[in-house]
MIKE-595354 format. One record per atom (N, C-alpha, C): residue number from 1; y, z, x. Coordinates in nm, 3 decimals. Each point is the difference from the previous one (the first is absolute). Layout:
<sites>
- seq / y / z / x
- NUM / Y / Z / X
...
</sites>
This chain:
<sites>
- seq / y / z / x
- 1 / -6.129 / -0.348 / 2.206
- 1 / -0.147 / 0.029 / -0.065
- 1 / -0.003 / -0.107 / -0.090
- 2 / -0.104 / -0.043 / 0.011
- 2 / -0.104 / -0.089 / -0.101
- 2 / -0.064 / 0.072 / -0.120
- 3 / 0.007 / -0.073 / -0.079
- 3 / -0.035 / 0.062 / -0.146
- 3 / -0.108 / -0.062 / -0.071
- 4 / -0.136 / 0.070 / -0.045
- 4 / -0.107 / -0.081 / 0.020
- 4 / -0.039 / 0.027 / -0.187
- 5 / 0.005 / -0.128 / -0.106
- 5 / -0.026 / 0.053 / -0.086
- 5 / -0.164 / -0.022 / -0.035
- 6 / -0.066 / 0.097 / -0.009
- 6 / -0.138 / 0.002 / -0.019
- 6 / -0.023 / -0.042 / -0.199
- 7 / -0.128 / -0.098 / -0.006
- 7 / -0.020 / -0.036 / -0.169
- 7 / -0.070 / 0.111 / -0.028
- 8 / -0.051 / 0.013 / -0.123
- 8 / -0.064 / 0.119 / -0.061
- 8 / -0.143 / -0.006 / 0.039
- 9 / -0.059 / -0.180 / 0.004
- 9 / -0.115 / 0.022 / 0.055
- 9 / -0.043 / 0.081 / 0.141
- 10 / 0.120 / -0.013 / 0.086
- 10 / -0.033 / 0.092 / 0.146
- 10 / 0.015 / 0.104 / -0.027
- 11 / 0.105 / 0.051 / -0.075
- 11 / -0.008 / 0.141 / -0.001
- 11 / -0.147 / 0.078 / -0.118
- 12 / -0.022 / -0.066 / -0.084
- 12 / -0.096 / 0.057 / -0.060
- 12 / -0.143 / 0.005 / 0.163
- 13 / -0.010 / -0.112 / -0.004
- 13 / -0.131 / 0.010 / 0.148
- 13 / 0.034 / 0.106 / 0.094
- 14 / 0.137 / 0.019 / 0.035
- 14 / 0.001 / 0.120 / 0.080
- 14 / -0.046 / 0.136 / -0.085
- 15 / 0.062 / 0.008 / -0.087
- 15 / -0.008 / 0.139 / -0.061
- 15 / -0.168 / -0.034 / -0.020
- 16 / -0.100 / -0.037 / -0.051
- 16 / -0.154 / -0.009 / -0.040
- 16 / -0.080 / -0.009 / 0.122
- 17 / 0.062 / -0.071 / 0.120
- 17 / -0.082 / -0.023 / 0.093
- 17 / 0.037 / 0.117 / 0.123
- 18 / 0.123 / 0.070 / -0.036
- 18 / 0.049 / 0.098 / 0.134
- 18 / -0.069 / 0.129 / -0.060
- 19 / -0.050 / 0.038 / -0.103
- 19 / -0.081 / 0.153 / 0.024
- 19 / 0.090 / 0.098 / -0.002
- 20 / -0.120 / 0.063 / 0.068
- 20 / 0.036 / 0.123 / 0.092
- 20 / -0.046 / -0.011 / 0.129
- 21 / 0.086 / 0.018 / 0.073
- 21 / -0.070 / 0.010 / 0.151
- 21 / -0.063 / 0.077 / 0.078
- 22 / 0.026 / 0.135 / -0.083
- 22 / -0.051 / 0.149 / 0.042
- 22 / -0.142 / 0.045 / -0.050
- 23 / -0.086 / -0.002 / 0.090
- 23 / -0.110 / 0.089 / -0.094
- 23 / 0.052 / 0.158 / -0.002
- 24 / -0.108 / 0.075 / -0.129
- 24 / 0.074 / 0.096 / 0.012
- 24 / -0.141 / 0.103 / 0.002
- 25 / -0.047 / 0.045 / 0.105
- 25 / -0.160 / 0.082 / 0.009
- 25 / -0.020 / 0.085 / -0.113
- 26 / -0.113 / 0.017 / -0.055
- 26 / -0.053 / 0.091 / -0.119
- 26 / -0.071 / -0.107 / -0.113
- 27 / -0.040 / 0.098 / -0.058
- 27 / -0.062 / -0.063 / -0.158
- 27 / 0.082 / -0.008 / -0.119
- 28 / -0.022 / -0.080 / -0.081
- 28 / 0.078 / 0.002 / -0.145
- 28 / -0.111 / 0.111 / -0.089
- 29 / 0.145 / 0.071 / -0.041
- 29 / -0.045 / 0.140 / -0.072
- 29 / 0.000 / -0.070 / -0.139
- 30 / -0.111 / 0.020 / -0.063
- 30 / -0.007 / -0.042 / -0.151
- 30 / 0.089 / 0.083 / -0.060
- 31 / 0.075 / -0.042 / -0.164
- 31 / 0.083 / 0.128 / -0.059
- 31 / -0.122 / 0.122 / -0.052
- 32 / 0.050 / 0.085 / -0.020
- 32 / -0.052 / 0.144 / -0.078
- 32 / -0.065 / -0.086 / -0.168
- 33 / -0.134 / 0.039 / 0.007
- 33 / -0.033 / 0.019 / -0.155
- 33 / 0.076 / 0.074 / -0.059
- 34 / -0.002 / -0.035 / -0.143
- 34 / 0.108 / 0.019 / -0.076
- 34 / -0.078 / 0.148 / -0.072
- 35 / 0.072 / 0.025 / 0.014
- 35 / -0.039 / 0.194 / -0.061
- 35 / -0.068 / 0.031 / -0.137
- 36 / -0.097 / 0.052 / -0.026
- 36 / -0.040 / 0.030 / -0.122
- 36 / 0.098 / 0.097 / -0.112
- 37 / -0.032 / -0.033 / -0.109
- 37 / 0.114 / 0.062 / -0.084
- 37 / -0.101 / 0.057 / -0.123
- 38 / 0.039 / 0.098 / -0.041
- 38 / -0.018 / 0.060 / -0.115
- 38 / 0.014 / -0.051 / -0.105
- 39 / 0.148 / -0.065 / -0.009
- 39 / 0.077 / -0.038 / -0.082
- 39 / -0.077 / -0.155 / -0.057
- 40 / 0.059 / -0.015 / -0.114
- 40 / -0.017 / -0.149 / -0.034
- 40 / 0.077 / -0.076 / 0.070
- 41 / -0.057 / -0.141 / -0.014
- 41 / 0.115 / -0.088 / 0.051
- 41 / 0.146 / -0.036 / -0.089
- 42 / 0.082 / -0.020 / 0.096
- 42 / 0.132 / -0.040 / -0.108
- 42 / -0.029 / -0.114 / -0.014
- 43 / 0.062 / -0.015 / -0.130
- 43 / -0.015 / -0.190 / -0.115
- 43 / 0.043 / -0.108 / 0.156
- 44 / -0.047 / -0.094 / 0.000
- 44 / -0.029 / -0.110 / 0.059
- 44 / 0.124 / -0.076 / -0.010
- 45 / 0.033 / 0.003 / -0.143
- 45 / 0.086 / -0.126 / -0.051
- 45 / 0.086 / 0.059 / -0.076
- 46 / 0.093 / -0.022 / -0.011
- 46 / 0.161 / 0.047 / -0.086
- 46 / 0.021 / -0.113 / -0.147
- 47 / 0.073 / 0.049 / -0.085
- 47 / -0.018 / -0.024 / -0.143
- 47 / 0.072 / -0.178 / 0.044
- 48 / -0.010 / -0.072 / -0.066
- 48 / 0.008 / -0.148 / 0.008
- 48 / 0.075 / -0.045 / -0.141
- 49 / 0.061 / -0.064 / -0.024
- 49 / 0.057 / -0.067 / -0.119
- 49 / -0.028 / -0.122 / 0.010
- 50 / -0.045 / -0.052 / -0.154
- 50 / -0.058 / -0.081 / -0.006
- 50 / 0.105 / -0.042 / -0.154
- 51 / 0.051 / -0.147 / 0.063
- 51 / 0.114 / -0.085 / -0.104
- 51 / -0.094 / -0.065 / -0.081
- 52 / 0.087 / -0.055 / -0.117
- 52 / -0.042 / -0.084 / -0.105
- 52 / -0.165 / 0.050 / -0.085
- 53 / 0.004 / 0.140 / -0.002
- 53 / -0.107 / 0.046 / -0.102
- 53 / -0.031 / -0.054 / -0.140
- 54 / 0.129 / -0.007 / -0.031
- 54 / 0.012 / -0.043 / -0.164
- 54 / 0.052 / -0.149 / -0.016
- 55 / -0.052 / -0.062 / -0.071
- 55 / 0.072 / -0.174 / -0.030
- 55 / 0.129 / -0.006 / -0.064
- 56 / 0.020 / 0.168 / -0.112
- 56 / 0.153 / 0.020 / -0.076
- 56 / 0.019 / 0.117 / 0.077
- 57 / 0.115 / 0.026 / 0.090
- 57 / 0.060 / 0.134 / 0.009
- 57 / 0.085 / 0.009 / -0.054
- 58 / 0.059 / -0.062 / -0.106
- 58 / 0.076 / 0.022 / -0.076
- 58 / -0.006 / 0.172 / -0.089
- 59 / -0.018 / 0.081 / 0.039
- 59 / -0.019 / 0.147 / -0.045
- 59 / 0.109 / 0.063 / -0.092
- 60 / 0.108 / -0.064 / 0.019
- 60 / 0.136 / 0.040 / -0.060
- 60 / 0.042 / -0.148 / -0.062
- 61 / 0.014 / 0.064 / -0.216
- 61 / 0.045 / -0.150 / -0.033
- 61 / 0.161 / 0.000 / -0.017
- 62 / 0.078 / -0.076 / -0.021
- 62 / 0.133 / -0.011 / -0.010
- 62 / 0.052 / 0.140 / -0.030
- 63 / -0.007 / 0.034 / -0.091
- 63 / 0.021 / 0.138 / -0.070
- 63 / -0.015 / 0.098 / 0.178
- 64 / -0.082 / 0.012 / 0.037
- 64 / -0.017 / 0.105 / 0.097
- 64 / 0.067 / -0.058 / 0.115
- 65 / 0.044 / -0.122 / 0.034
- 65 / 0.071 / -0.039 / 0.078
- 65 / 0.116 / 0.055 / 0.016
- 66 / 0.084 / -0.058 / -0.154
- 66 / 0.133 / 0.029 / -0.037
- 66 / 0.026 / 0.147 / -0.017
- 67 / -0.111 / 0.076 / 0.002
- 67 / 0.037 / 0.127 / -0.016
- 67 / 0.065 / 0.069 / 0.155
- 68 / -0.077 / -0.065 / 0.062
- 68 / 0.034 / 0.035 / 0.218
- 68 / 0.143 / -0.103 / 0.028
- 69 / -0.028 / -0.128 / -0.055
- 69 / 0.166 / -0.069 / 0.029
- 69 / 0.122 / 0.072 / -0.079
- 70 / -0.027 / 0.019 / -0.141
- 70 / 0.105 / 0.036 / -0.055
- 70 / 0.049 / -0.056 / -0.029
- 71 / -0.065 / -0.137 / -0.054
- 71 / 0.041 / -0.121 / -0.057
- 71 / -0.113 / -0.085 / -0.050
- 72 / 0.013 / -0.084 / -0.086
- 72 / -0.056 / -0.106 / -0.041
- 72 / -0.090 / -0.073 / 0.088
- 73 / -0.102 / -0.054 / 0.027
- 73 / -0.083 / -0.058 / 0.126
- 73 / -0.029 / -0.136 / -0.052
- 74 / -0.029 / -0.091 / 0.073
- 74 / -0.080 / -0.144 / -0.003
- 74 / -0.158 / 0.058 / 0.000
- 75 / -0.094 / -0.082 / -0.098
- 75 / -0.105 / 0.010 / -0.017
- 75 / -0.073 / 0.026 / 0.127
- 76 / -0.062 / 0.095 / 0.011
- 76 / -0.065 / 0.047 / 0.134
- 76 / -0.117 / -0.105 / -0.001
- 77 / -0.058 / -0.067 / 0.150
- 77 / -0.071 / -0.058 / 0.056
- 77 / -0.098 / 0.071 / 0.114
- 78 / -0.104 / -0.042 / 0.030
- 78 / -0.104 / -0.040 / 0.086
- 78 / 0.023 / -0.097 / 0.072
- 79 / -0.013 / -0.023 / 0.157
- 79 / -0.019 / -0.119 / 0.069
- 79 / 0.022 / 0.061 / 0.161
- 80 / 0.046 / -0.108 / 0.092
- 80 / 0.040 / 0.034 / 0.070
- 80 / -0.138 / 0.008 / 0.131
- 81 / 0.046 / 0.022 / 0.109
- 81 / -0.125 / 0.000 / 0.111
- 81 / 0.084 / 0.139 / 0.065
- 82 / -0.066 / 0.122 / 0.048
- 82 / -0.082 / 0.044 / -0.080
- 82 / 0.054 / 0.043 / -0.166
- 83 / -0.095 / -0.030 / -0.082
- 83 / 0.033 / 0.023 / -0.161
- 83 / 0.073 / 0.126 / -0.042
- 84 / 0.075 / -0.033 / -0.048
- 84 / 0.105 / 0.156 / -0.032
- 84 / 0.057 / -0.068 / -0.128
- 85 / 0.027 / 0.122 / -0.116
- 85 / 0.050 / -0.057 / -0.107
- 85 / 0.162 / 0.048 / -0.020
- 86 / 0.084 / -0.094 / -0.011
- 86 / 0.159 / -0.005 / 0.021
- 86 / 0.071 / -0.049 / -0.154
- 87 / 0.131 / 0.054 / 0.006
- 87 / 0.062 / 0.011 / -0.069
- 87 / 0.149 / -0.016 / 0.041
- 88 / 0.103 / 0.025 / -0.093
- 88 / 0.148 / -0.044 / 0.078
- 88 / 0.119 / 0.049 / -0.103
- 89 / 0.072 / 0.079 / -0.016
- 89 / 0.109 / 0.031 / -0.107
- 89 / 0.010 / -0.093 / -0.066
- 90 / 0.038 / -0.019 / -0.119
- 90 / 0.109 / -0.151 / -0.040
- 90 / 0.150 / 0.043 / -0.028
- 91 / 0.039 / 0.137 / 0.071
- 91 / 0.121 / -0.004 / -0.013
- 91 / 0.048 / 0.106 / 0.135
- 92 / 0.131 / 0.031 / 0.018
- 92 / 0.011 / 0.087 / 0.082
- 92 / 0.010 / -0.084 / 0.147
- 93 / 0.119 / 0.034 / 0.087
- 93 / 0.015 / -0.004 / 0.117
- 93 / 0.039 / 0.110 / 0.109
- 94 / -0.076 / -0.045 / 0.088
- 94 / -0.101 / -0.051 / 0.078
- 94 / -0.104 / 0.029 / -0.115
- 95 / -0.072 / -0.161 / -0.013
- 95 / -0.161 / -0.022 / -0.103
- 95 / -0.060 / 0.063 / 0.080
- 96 / -0.079 / 0.137 / -0.073
- 96 / -0.099 / 0.116 / 0.054
- 96 / -0.174 / -0.098 / -0.041
- 97 / -0.064 / 0.022 / 0.092
- 97 / -0.125 / -0.066 / -0.004
- 97 / -0.087 / 0.138 / 0.041
- 98 / -0.158 / -0.044 / -0.070
- 98 / -0.079 / 0.065 / -0.021
- 98 / -0.142 / -0.044 / 0.027
- 99 / -0.094 / 0.101 / 0.060
- 99 / -0.136 / -0.072 / 0.037
- 99 / -0.148 / 0.101 / -0.044
- 100 / -0.072 / -0.044 / 0.002
- 100 / -0.165 / 0.095 / -0.015
- 100 / -0.072 / -0.068 / 0.054
- 101 / -0.073 / 0.050 / 0.133
- 101 / -0.063 / 0.002 / 0.077
- 101 / -0.152 / 0.058 / 0.002
- 102 / -0.113 / -0.019 / -0.016
- 102 / -0.135 / 0.075 / 0.010
- 102 / -0.066 / -0.044 / 0.080
- 103 / -0.047 / 0.143 / 0.058
- 103 / -0.088 / -0.018 / 0.143
- 103 / -0.161 / 0.042 / -0.016
- 104 / -0.080 / 0.008 / 0.024
- 104 / -0.136 / 0.058 / 0.017
- 104 / 0.010 / 0.066 / 0.115
- 105 / -0.098 / 0.131 / 0.027
- 105 / 0.036 / 0.068 / 0.134
- 105 / -0.184 / -0.010 / 0.007
- 106 / -0.058 / -0.021 / 0.125
- 106 / -0.047 / 0.015 / 0.123
- 106 / -0.046 / 0.077 / 0.100
- 107 / -0.108 / 0.086 / -0.054
- 107 / -0.054 / 0.095 / 0.107
- 107 / 0.136 / 0.119 / 0.017
- 108 / 0.022 / 0.017 / -0.116
- 108 / 0.112 / 0.144 / 0.021
- 108 / 0.061 / -0.019 / -0.193
- 109 / 0.102 / 0.053 / -0.033
- 109 / 0.013 / 0.081 / -0.126
- 109 / 0.143 / -0.056 / -0.018
- 110 / 0.049 / -0.087 / -0.104
- 110 / 0.104 / -0.032 / -0.006
- 110 / 0.193 / 0.113 / 0.037
- 111 / -0.086 / 0.150 / -0.002
- 111 / 0.061 / 0.108 / 0.046
- 111 / 0.064 / 0.018 / 0.148
- 112 / -0.092 / -0.045 / 0.039
- 112 / 0.016 / -0.009 / 0.187
- 112 / 0.110 / -0.121 / 0.011
- 113 / -0.012 / -0.051 / -0.068
- 113 / 0.110 / -0.151 / 0.060
- 113 / 0.142 / 0.048 / -0.082
- 114 / 0.044 / 0.119 / -0.043
- 114 / 0.096 / 0.007 / -0.075
- 114 / 0.087 / 0.015 / 0.100
- 115 / 0.153 / -0.044 / 0.009
- 115 / 0.127 / 0.015 / 0.102
- 115 / 0.053 / 0.149 / -0.017
- 116 / 0.058 / 0.054 / 0.068
- 116 / 0.089 / 0.089 / 0.004
- 116 / 0.106 / -0.062 / -0.103
- 117 / 0.037 / 0.105 / -0.142
- 117 / 0.103 / -0.073 / -0.063
- 117 / -0.016 / 0.141 / -0.089
- 118 / 0.088 / 0.019 / -0.113
- 118 / 0.023 / 0.078 / -0.094
- 118 / -0.107 / -0.031 / -0.089
- 119 / -0.052 / 0.149 / -0.048
- 119 / -0.140 / 0.012 / -0.044
- 119 / 0.058 / 0.021 / -0.164
- 120 / -0.073 / -0.126 / -0.102
- 120 / -0.018 / 0.033 / -0.139
- 120 / -0.092 / 0.006 / -0.052
- 121 / 0.013 / 0.168 / -0.045
- 121 / -0.113 / 0.071 / -0.075
- 121 / -0.101 / -0.025 / -0.147
- 122 / -0.095 / -0.042 / -0.008
- 122 / -0.073 / -0.053 / -0.102
- 122 / -0.042 / -0.133 / -0.022
- 123 / 0.025 / -0.053 / 0.117
- 123 / 0.009 / -0.162 / 0.034
- 123 / -0.148 / -0.043 / 0.068
- 124 / -0.108 / -0.057 / -0.101
- 124 / -0.064 / -0.020 / 0.080
- 124 / -0.112 / 0.085 / 0.080
- 125 / -0.048 / -0.028 / 0.102
- 125 / -0.047 / 0.135 / 0.053
- 125 / 0.067 / 0.053 / 0.116
- 126 / 0.125 / -0.139 / 0.035
- 126 / 0.109 / 0.076 / 0.085
- 126 / 0.144 / -0.113 / -0.016
- 127 / 0.128 / 0.036 / 0.001
- 127 / 0.069 / -0.118 / 0.017
- 127 / 0.088 / 0.055 / 0.062
- 128 / 0.081 / -0.076 / 0.089
- 128 / 0.132 / 0.020 / 0.055
- 128 / 0.121 / -0.125 / 0.000
- 129 / 0.100 / 0.029 / 0.003
- 129 / 0.117 / -0.082 / 0.018
- 129 / 0.037 / -0.003 / 0.171
- 130 / 0.023 / -0.147 / -0.012
- 130 / 0.008 / 0.024 / 0.171
- 130 / 0.122 / -0.088 / 0.021
- 131 / 0.095 / 0.043 / 0.062
- 131 / 0.116 / -0.112 / 0.038
- 131 / -0.044 / -0.096 / 0.095
- 132 / 0.042 / -0.116 / -0.023
- 132 / -0.042 / -0.100 / 0.120
- 132 / 0.119 / -0.106 / -0.004
- 133 / -0.002 / -0.067 / 0.124
- 133 / 0.121 / -0.066 / -0.015
- 133 / 0.056 / -0.118 / -0.105
- 134 / -0.091 / -0.024 / -0.074
- 134 / 0.006 / -0.155 / -0.111
- 134 / 0.009 / 0.112 / -0.149
- 135 / 0.037 / 0.150 / 0.020
- 135 / 0.001 / 0.073 / -0.138
- 135 / -0.119 / 0.060 / -0.019
- 136 / 0.029 / 0.120 / -0.072
- 136 / -0.117 / 0.116 / -0.053
- 136 / -0.118 / -0.091 / -0.060
- 137 / -0.152 / 0.095 / 0.082
- 137 / -0.123 / -0.099 / -0.072
- 137 / -0.069 / 0.150 / -0.049
- 138 / -0.106 / -0.015 / -0.093
- 138 / -0.042 / 0.121 / -0.077
- 138 / -0.151 / -0.051 / 0.072
- 139 / -0.075 / 0.057 / 0.105
- 139 / -0.120 / 0.029 / -0.001
- 139 / -0.070 / 0.064 / -0.099
- 140 / -0.135 / -0.023 / -0.036
- 140 / -0.070 / 0.049 / -0.103
- 140 / -0.089 / -0.003 / 0.030
- 141 / -0.130 / 0.099 / 0.012
- 141 / -0.135 / 0.006 / 0.039
- 141 / -0.049 / 0.009 / -0.124
- 142 / -0.111 / -0.100 / -0.053
- 142 / -0.056 / 0.004 / -0.119
- 142 / -0.151 / -0.017 / 0.023
- 143 / -0.079 / 0.096 / 0.001
- 143 / -0.126 / -0.066 / 0.009
- 143 / -0.024 / -0.026 / 0.147
- 144 / -0.101 / -0.119 / -0.025
- 144 / 0.005 / -0.100 / 0.164
- 144 / 0.071 / -0.069 / 0.006
- 145 / 0.149 / -0.021 / -0.058
- 145 / 0.156 / -0.087 / 0.044
- 145 / 0.102 / 0.077 / 0.025
- 146 / 0.080 / -0.102 / 0.052
- 146 / 0.129 / 0.124 / 0.067
- 146 / 0.094 / -0.102 / -0.091
- 147 / 0.079 / 0.028 / -0.064
- 147 / 0.105 / -0.123 / -0.086
- 147 / 0.102 / 0.015 / 0.073
- 148 / 0.109 / -0.088 / 0.014
- 148 / 0.156 / -0.017 / 0.021
- 148 / 0.041 / -0.019 / -0.040
- 149 / 0.129 / 0.060 / -0.074
- 149 / 0.091 / -0.073 / -0.079
- 149 / 0.123 / 0.002 / 0.079
- 150 / 0.063 / -0.132 / 0.022
- 150 / 0.151 / 0.073 / 0.119
- 150 / 0.107 / -0.098 / -0.105
- 151 / 0.121 / 0.034 / 0.036
- 151 / 0.107 / -0.047 / -0.081
- 151 / 0.112 / 0.008 / 0.105
- 152 / 0.090 / -0.096 / -0.034
- 152 / 0.100 / -0.041 / 0.104
- 152 / 0.106 / 0.021 / -0.087
- 153 / 0.123 / 0.031 / 0.055
- 153 / 0.126 / -0.018 / -0.072
- 153 / 0.008 / 0.131 / -0.115
- 154 / -0.071 / 0.066 / 0.000
- 154 / 0.015 / 0.094 / -0.117
- 154 / -0.041 / 0.125 / 0.048
- 155 / 0.004 / 0.149 / -0.052
- 155 / -0.054 / 0.096 / 0.073
- 155 / -0.059 / 0.077 / -0.136
- 156 / -0.120 / 0.020 / -0.006
- 156 / -0.052 / 0.021 / -0.137
- 156 / -0.012 / 0.189 / -0.018
- 157 / 0.024 / 0.044 / -0.056
- 157 / 0.009 / 0.143 / -0.009
- 157 / -0.153 / 0.090 / 0.001
- 158 / -0.075 / 0.083 / -0.001
- 158 / -0.126 / 0.032 / 0.014
- 158 / -0.050 / 0.023 / -0.151
- 159 / 0.035 / 0.011 / -0.090
- 159 / -0.032 / -0.042 / -0.133
- 159 / -0.031 / -0.154 / -0.033
- 160 / 0.090 / -0.069 / 0.035
- 160 / -0.063 / -0.178 / 0.007
- 160 / -0.094 / 0.004 / 0.076
- 161 / 0.006 / 0.054 / 0.099
- 161 / -0.097 / -0.018 / 0.086
- 161 / -0.140 / 0.056 / -0.047
- 162 / 0.004 / 0.079 / -0.044
- 162 / -0.160 / 0.063 / -0.092
- 162 / -0.044 / -0.075 / -0.080
- 163 / 0.095 / -0.022 / -0.076
- 163 / -0.057 / -0.075 / -0.086
- 163 / -0.029 / -0.176 / -0.025
- 164 / 0.061 / -0.022 / 0.132
- 164 / -0.052 / -0.137 / 0.010
- 164 / -0.114 / 0.051 / 0.071
- 165 / -0.052 / 0.064 / 0.105
- 165 / -0.106 / 0.039 / 0.035
- 165 / -0.084 / 0.023 / -0.072
- 166 / -0.028 / 0.070 / -0.107
- 166 / -0.076 / 0.047 / -0.098
- 166 / -0.034 / -0.159 / -0.082
- 167 / 0.086 / -0.061 / -0.045
- 167 / -0.041 / -0.130 / -0.049
- 167 / -0.035 / -0.073 / 0.098
- 168 / -0.034 / -0.016 / 0.091
- 168 / -0.067 / -0.063 / 0.112
- 168 / -0.113 / 0.073 / 0.041
- 169 / -0.045 / 0.109 / 0.030
- 169 / -0.115 / 0.058 / -0.038
- 169 / -0.097 / -0.054 / -0.118
- 170 / 0.082 / 0.022 / -0.124
- 170 / -0.099 / 0.014 / -0.140
- 170 / -0.040 / -0.186 / 0.001
- 171 / 0.058 / -0.078 / 0.091
- 171 / 0.017 / -0.161 / 0.020
- 171 / -0.125 / 0.019 / 0.084
- 172 / -0.016 / 0.052 / 0.126
- 172 / -0.088 / -0.027 / 0.042
- 172 / -0.156 / 0.032 / -0.039
- 173 / 0.008 / 0.131 / -0.074
- 173 / -0.100 / 0.031 / -0.033
- 173 / -0.067 / -0.069 / -0.121
- 174 / 0.080 / -0.065 / -0.077
- 174 / -0.061 / -0.073 / -0.087
- 174 / -0.110 / -0.072 / 0.012
- 175 / -0.128 / -0.011 / -0.036
- 175 / -0.153 / -0.031 / 0.053
- 175 / -0.010 / -0.167 / 0.023
- 176 / 0.086 / -0.086 / -0.088
- 176 / 0.022 / -0.127 / 0.002
- 176 / 0.037 / -0.053 / 0.161
- 177 / 0.038 / 0.069 / 0.099
- 177 / 0.071 / -0.061 / 0.105
- 177 / -0.122 / 0.033 / 0.111
- 178 / -0.087 / 0.114 / -0.047
- 178 / -0.138 / -0.011 / 0.091
- 178 / 0.030 / 0.040 / 0.152
- 179 / -0.114 / 0.040 / 0.052
- 179 / 0.038 / 0.073 / 0.167
- 179 / 0.000 / -0.119 / 0.067
- 180 / 0.076 / 0.020 / 0.132
- 180 / 0.024 / -0.125 / 0.088
- 180 / -0.158 / 0.021 / 0.093
- 181 / 0.021 / -0.165 / 0.006
- 181 / -0.164 / 0.025 / 0.059
- 181 / 0.043 / 0.033 / 0.150
- 182 / -0.172 / 0.079 / 0.042
- 182 / 0.009 / 0.056 / 0.133
- 182 / -0.064 / -0.111 / 0.113
</sites>
């Protein structure tokens, strides 16, 4: 038995030039026309998150983060790519971490983008605590923004989440932060 190795160029030529060797009688039939509907067309776009909509995403100060982490924290700072406000507890093992991210939403509402989780009533337009691999994350729909507050190495109770959320929403609504560009 003899084995012949075929190079890629020969293989491509056989596939392209070989084509179909059998003609099928008949004629092509066009696709059926779309059926007219009296209902309005469905939205063609789904909501999209827009990162880095605020130059300062620190909607919580050190006291707000300390409330969640149940420990004093380093001064929160905005930085990184994408931008986020982060801090860490100054004591405790393992060391607790927290961050705030603020997103704009195009072609929809922030409420549409909330994930399944435990609902917090009376916070922003809607809020949920979502369990993630890194730890719990609070998602808050507030006006045109979706705010996430993530915590690692701690499990804040709903009272602490609600207080932190109220502080974050109040800071977000302060006029000097202004609306994000569209």
